[in-house]
C-alpha positions, 0 to 999 in steps of 0.5 A: 500500500502506498504511503498516504502520510501527508504534511505541509511540505507539499503546499508550501511552495516558494514563489519561484516554484509556484510561478513555473508553468503558472504564468498569469495565475494569481500566486496567493490564490494558487497557494490558498487552493493548495492549502484548502486541498490539503485540509480536505485530503486530511479531513475526508478519511476522518469524516468517512470514518466518523460517519461510518462509526456513527452509522454503525452505532446507530445500526447497533442501537436499532438492532438492540432496540428490537429486543425492547426498551430494557435492552436499549437502556442496558447498552446505554448504562455501559456507555460511561464505563466504556468511555472511562476506559477510552479516556486513558487511551484517548489521553495517551493518543493526544500526546502521541499525535501532537508529538509525532506531528511535531517530529514530522514537521521537523523532518525527524523520522527517528523521533516520530518512531521513538514516540510510537514505541514509547506510546506502545509501552505506555498503552500496555501498562494502561491496558493491564491497569484498567482491565484489572480495575473494571473486572473488579468494579464494573458491577458497582459502577453500572449500578451506581449509574443506573440509580433507583429508577432503572429496572433490574432487568436492564442492569443485569443485561448491562453486566453481561454486555460490559463483562465481554467488553473488558476482554477487548480492551488490549486490542482497543488500546493498541489500535487507539495508539497506532491510529493516533501516531499515524494521524500525527504523521498525516495518515488519516486514511489508516484509521479510516481503513482499520475502523471501517473494517471494525465497524463492518465486521461489527454489524455482520456479527451483530446480525448473526449473534443478537438473534442467532442467525445461520446457526450462531447462538442467540445471545441478544445484548451479550451478542451485540457486545461480542460483535463489537469485540470481534470488530475491534480485533479485525480493526487491530489486525488491519492497522497492524498490517499497515504499520508493518510496511517499511515504507511507512513514515511511522512503522513497527519495522523501524529497528528501534528497541521496544524498551522504556525511554523515560525522557520520551515517556515524560514528554508524552505524559506532559501532554497526555496527563492534562488530556486524561484529566479532561477525559476523566472530568468529561466522564465524571460529568457525564455520569452525574448527568446520566444520573439525572436522566435515569431519574426520569425513568426507562422511557426518558432514558431510552429517548435520551440514548436515541437522541444521543445516538443521532446527535453523534452524527451531527458532530462528525463534521467538527470532529473530522476537521478537528483531526485535520487541525490537530495534524496541521497545527502540530506539523506547522509548529514543528516547522516553526510556522505559526502563521500556517497553524493559524491559517489552517485552523481558521480555514478548517473552522470556516469549512466546519461552520458550513457543513454543520449548518447543513446538518442542523437543517436536516436535524431540525426538520427531519429529526423526528423521521430519523427517530422512527428507525429506533422506536415506534412508541409515540411518546418516545418519537415526539420527545426525540423530535423536540430534543433534536430541534434543540440540538439543531439550533446550537449545532453550527457553534457547538460542533465547531468547538471540536476544531478549536480544541483539536488545534489547541491539542495539536499545539500541546495546549491540552491543559487549557482544554482540560480546564474548559472541559471541567468547567463545561461538563462538571460545572455548567452541565450538571448544575444547569440540568439539576435546576431545569429538571428538578426545579423548573420541571422541564424533564428531558428538555431541560437535560438537553438545554443543559447539554447544549449550554455546556457545548456553547461554554466550551466553544467560547473558551476554546475560541478565546484561547485560540485567538489569544495565541499562547499555544503557539509558544508552548514547548513540548 
């Protein structure tokens, strides 16, 4: 497979190079066109990856919803415990992407591959720790999230679902790190290939295992969980294959030793630890938030899960342009080009606004129609349609926060994004949700007003920090 990794070198042409063969073409317009193309080349694999992942998640939920409301609630109860685990991998991935991007920008291939090797060592240690903790504590954690108003049937289904998930953590953790390193080098297609394979395999085994087709056992909710783990193994095999190619900039065949290098580990941790704090703050805030939602009962919670599932599609554009912003910011700063880092982020934000507006229109007018794929209950459909209109109104702004925060992380400014996440998710969201649900009595509508308000706060803080410019001078 050809090397798909990209950096800013291809678009930073000298004036003389641009003039050759292009007499009469405006130089600045030509360079701007090349830069726009570079952003889109990095963005589209991430966009397709995110869309496919969201569609699979939606298909997952739809397949499980055929088993009833209790089954949807059971899978929903496992969401926050799973994301607590993901938090550790995502934090390590943040440090890996930022440092690999800097090394790529500085043309230091050995340094980029050293970071990959050290990230693997750190990932192995994290996998052992989180797997041991979750094997012991997953049941108390799920029961805590469920509160007093979720049925015992849903809770016991959740136990079965999550227990299987634990066995997939090792391949999941390494896949996170491999893809993070490849993204930092500009190879966003690798994550698209591996995650696409994982998602397709997931859907196939969902069909086979949930209802027991073609001789496979009928496992219901546990089958959905096993299908996810099988898909993760397939994705890991794909990214491992890609990394074994010598012609890749990031490769497992670099010849570097797989032994701890404390200096590099500290550099990764310097960026990764604030990102871990950010992710944990997000998960704790989400658990508190979930407690408020579950207090409204199975119907409201099932509606909330459906709306969250559909909403995730609306965030694919912001997250995808964020992937491009992370890579290009890191590489530009590695090359000592703050001006390019600013330009790429500003342009990614502009593109993000445009696509987010189009998605918002779809959600506002057709959200209720999309919800019918999940449920036939009139109460759930009406409530979901109202919730998705709230999401649509805020989408262009709340979605663009991903680009600002991604650019800051690409620069290594993960401490600030951790603080803004803490304020938004651990302060604004649960506090406002509590007021709107228990005092104002807006129930699920109040929950979603609080959720959108948190996103707007994070957007405002991210935009302010980016315009302030301190991120450009950080040493990583």
